[in-house]
Backbone bond lengths (Angstrom), bond angles and torsions (degrees), N, CA, C in turn:
res aa  C-N    CA-C-N  psi(-1)  N-CA   C-N-CA  omega(-1)  CA-C   N-CA-C  phi
1 M - - - 1.438 - - 1.531 108.95 -
2 K 1.305 115.84 132.68 1.463 119.73 179.64 1.519 110.18 -72.34
3 Q 1.321 113.16 142.66 1.455 118.96 176.41 1.519 108.78 -128.89
4 S 1.317 115.84 153.03 1.459 121.06 177.89 1.515 108.96 -85.51
5 L 1.328 115.27 133.33 1.458 121.38 -179.00 1.520 108.83 -135.15
6 Q 1.310 115.36 153.29 1.462 121.16 176.77 1.518 108.21 -117.57
7 V 1.327 115.51 132.56 1.458 121.30 175.65 1.522 108.29 -128.80
8 S 1.309 115.42 158.19 1.460 121.61 177.74 1.527 108.30 -119.73
9 I 1.319 115.28 127.04 1.463 121.67 176.58 1.522 106.83 -130.50
10 L 1.321 115.78 120.04 1.465 122.39 -178.50 1.526 111.69 53.58
11 G 1.317 115.19 39.11 1.454 120.61 176.57 1.516 115.14 79.92
12 Q 1.314 117.54 -1.04 1.460 121.02 178.05 1.522 108.80 -101.33
13 Q 1.330 115.49 138.89 1.457 121.29 179.65 1.530 109.78 -91.16
14 F 1.320 115.31 134.79 1.455 121.93 177.06 1.520 108.46 -125.60
15 F 1.308 115.95 134.14 1.455 121.86 177.02 1.522 107.42 -103.76
16 L 1.312 115.62 122.37 1.458 121.61 -174.99 1.518 110.50 -122.11
17 R 1.323 115.45 155.80 1.460 121.23 170.41 1.514 106.04 -117.19
18 S 1.336 116.39 128.46 1.450 119.67 -175.11 1.523 110.80 -150.90
19 D 1.332 114.52 151.17 1.459 121.03 171.92 1.524 110.92 -84.60
20 S 1.318 116.44 -14.19 1.472 121.05 -178.58 1.522 110.25 -72.80
21 S 1.327 114.52 160.50 1.462 119.56 178.42 1.522 109.79 -68.46
22 P 1.328 118.15 154.59 1.470 120.30 177.19 1.528 111.97 -56.32
23 E 1.319 116.78 -35.80 1.470 120.33 -179.97 1.524 110.74 -65.15
24 Q 1.337 116.52 -41.92 1.467 120.37 179.43 1.527 110.51 -65.54
25 V 1.304 117.29 -42.77 1.468 121.07 178.99 1.526 109.63 -62.10
26 Q 1.318 118.18 -42.08 1.470 121.42 178.14 1.528 110.95 -64.05
27 R 1.342 117.05 -38.90 1.474 119.97 177.78 1.525 110.40 -63.45
28 I 1.316 116.49 -41.20 1.465 120.54 178.86 1.524 110.20 -64.16
29 A 1.330 116.55 -45.11 1.466 120.42 179.14 1.526 110.70 -61.57
30 A 1.323 116.90 -41.43 1.469 120.52 178.58 1.528 110.64 -64.47
31 F 1.321 117.33 -39.00 1.460 121.60 177.72 1.529 110.32 -62.72
32 V 1.337 115.94 -47.91 1.470 120.69 179.77 1.528 110.32 -59.29
33 E 1.331 116.10 -46.89 1.465 119.79 179.89 1.526 110.74 -61.40
34 G 1.313 117.17 -40.47 1.468 120.86 178.21 1.514 112.42 -62.81
35 Q 1.338 116.35 -40.27 1.461 120.16 178.92 1.525 111.34 -65.00
36 I 1.327 116.18 -41.15 1.468 120.05 178.84 1.522 110.46 -67.63
37 Q 1.326 117.13 -42.09 1.469 120.54 179.33 1.520 111.06 -64.11
38 E 1.319 117.11 -34.08 1.469 120.80 177.07 1.523 110.51 -61.26
39 I 1.318 116.76 -40.87 1.469 121.44 178.80 1.526 110.29 -67.79
40 T 1.331 117.19 -47.32 1.466 119.24 -177.51 1.525 111.36 -67.34
41 A 1.323 117.74 -33.08 1.467 120.91 179.38 1.525 111.42 -68.11
42 S 1.323 116.77 -24.16 1.464 119.78 -179.59 1.522 111.47 -71.58
43 G 1.342 116.57 -16.05 1.458 119.88 -179.52 1.511 113.54 80.50
44 R 1.330 117.51 3.75 1.468 120.17 -178.47 1.523 112.16 -72.40
45 V 1.325 116.57 -32.97 1.466 120.41 -179.31 1.519 109.69 -140.81
46 A 1.297 115.70 151.61 1.463 120.31 177.20 1.524 110.55 -110.64
47 D 1.310 116.90 -25.27 1.456 122.63 -177.71 1.536 110.07 -76.41
48 S 1.321 116.54 130.13 1.465 119.84 -176.26 1.526 112.08 -68.15
49 L 1.330 118.52 -31.57 1.459 120.02 177.84 1.524 110.55 -66.63
50 Q 1.318 116.54 -45.16 1.469 119.01 177.88 1.526 110.44 -63.43
51 A 1.326 117.21 -39.61 1.462 120.24 178.17 1.522 110.76 -62.49
52 A 1.325 117.52 -40.61 1.460 121.14 179.09 1.528 110.83 -65.23
53 I 1.331 116.55 -41.54 1.461 120.12 179.55 1.518 110.65 -66.34
54 L 1.334 117.53 -43.66 1.463 119.87 177.70 1.523 111.39 -63.13
55 A 1.315 117.06 -39.12 1.464 120.41 177.30 1.529 110.19 -62.61
56 L 1.336 116.93 -42.63 1.456 121.18 177.11 1.524 111.04 -61.57
57 L 1.313 116.46 -42.24 1.466 120.05 177.68 1.530 110.85 -61.07
58 N 1.327 117.01 -44.72 1.459 120.58 179.87 1.524 111.63 -61.64
59 V 1.329 116.26 -46.97 1.465 120.41 -179.09 1.527 110.06 -65.00
60 S 1.332 117.35 -41.82 1.462 121.21 179.53 1.525 110.95 -62.43
61 A 1.319 116.60 -44.21 1.463 120.27 179.85 1.519 110.92 -61.98
62 R 1.321 117.06 -44.93 1.473 119.93 178.40 1.515 110.79 -63.03
63 Y 1.314 116.43 -39.77 1.458 121.02 179.78 1.525 110.80 -62.87
64 L 1.315 116.70 -48.89 1.455 120.90 -177.43 1.519 112.16 -70.08
65 Q 1.326 117.83 -38.20 1.463 121.24 179.76 1.523 111.69 -72.55
66 G 1.326 116.24 -29.26 1.454 120.18 -177.72 1.515 113.91 -86.43
67 G 1.313 117.65 8.31 1.450 119.91 179.65 1.511 113.20 79.32
68 G 1.328 116.71 11.59 1.450 120.06 -179.12 1.510 113.26 -65.66
69 S 1.314 116.79 -12.46 1.451 119.57 -178.72 1.523 112.19 -86.16
70 E 1.337 117.32 -2.25 1.462 119.36 177.69 1.521 108.84 -59.96
71 G 1.282 116.04 135.91 1.446 120.07 -178.77 1.521 112.48 88.67
72 M 1.317 116.53 -12.16 1.458 120.88 176.52 1.521 107.64 -83.98
73 P 1.310 118.03 142.66 1.469 118.46 175.85 1.527 110.19 -59.01
74 P 1.326 117.74 140.78 1.471 120.27 -178.56 1.518 112.84 -54.71
75 E 1.343 117.51 -35.92 1.464 118.99 -179.20 1.524 111.14 -67.72
76 A 1.331 118.32 -30.84 1.470 121.09 177.41 1.522 110.24 -69.89
77 T 1.330 116.74 -41.83 1.461 120.89 178.12 1.522 110.31 -62.90
78 E 1.319 116.51 -43.57 1.469 120.40 179.77 1.523 110.65 -65.79
79 R 1.313 116.99 -40.56 1.467 119.51 179.04 1.527 111.10 -63.52
80 L 1.326 116.96 -40.24 1.461 120.47 177.53 1.524 110.25 -62.58
81 R 1.306 117.82 -43.14 1.468 121.07 177.83 1.524 111.39 -61.46
82 Q 1.331 116.95 -41.49 1.463 120.52 178.56 1.522 111.03 -63.80
83 M 1.321 116.41 -42.18 1.467 120.09 179.74 1.518 110.78 -63.65
84 V 1.325 117.19 -42.86 1.460 120.84 178.35 1.525 109.82 -61.05
85 G 1.320 117.11 -41.90 1.464 120.60 178.10 1.516 112.36 -61.79
86 R 1.337 117.19 -42.40 1.463 120.57 178.80 1.525 111.38 -64.30
87 I 1.327 115.96 -41.71 1.473 119.63 179.07 1.517 110.57 -63.95
88 E 1.335 116.61 -43.56 1.468 119.55 179.18 1.521 110.96 -61.41
89 R 1.324 117.59 -41.92 1.475 120.28 179.61 1.523 110.85 -65.49
90 A 1.329 116.65 -41.48 1.459 120.19 -179.77 1.528 110.86 -64.78
91 L 1.314 116.89 -40.00 1.459 120.10 178.49 1.526 110.90 -67.54
92 A 1.322 117.32 -36.03 1.464 120.56 179.20 1.522 110.48 -66.30
93 E 1.333 116.80 -34.44 1.466 120.71 179.53 1.519 111.85 -69.75
94 T 1.334 118.14 -30.13 1.461 121.07 -178.73 1.513 112.43 -86.61
95 A 1.326 117.45 -11.84 1.469 121.01 -177.50 1.504 112.29 -78.94
């Protein structure tokens, strides 16, 4: 059964609905925040949206390269790759 949960990422509150346990949702939120903080600490970007997108790109690349897409429908894997490509192009245009 889905439950409503609140998490904080970079000081912003997000209300989520999930079947996962509250502890698992908090672990995921902490992981996401850590990935974004890793990007901002590198000094490459100051904008939190760009940091979040770069963090998503990093996690997606590791997921796809590590075989994490096994069991995923091929069209979902391809769509994720296309989205990553669009984000990379958009970021290159703003740089």
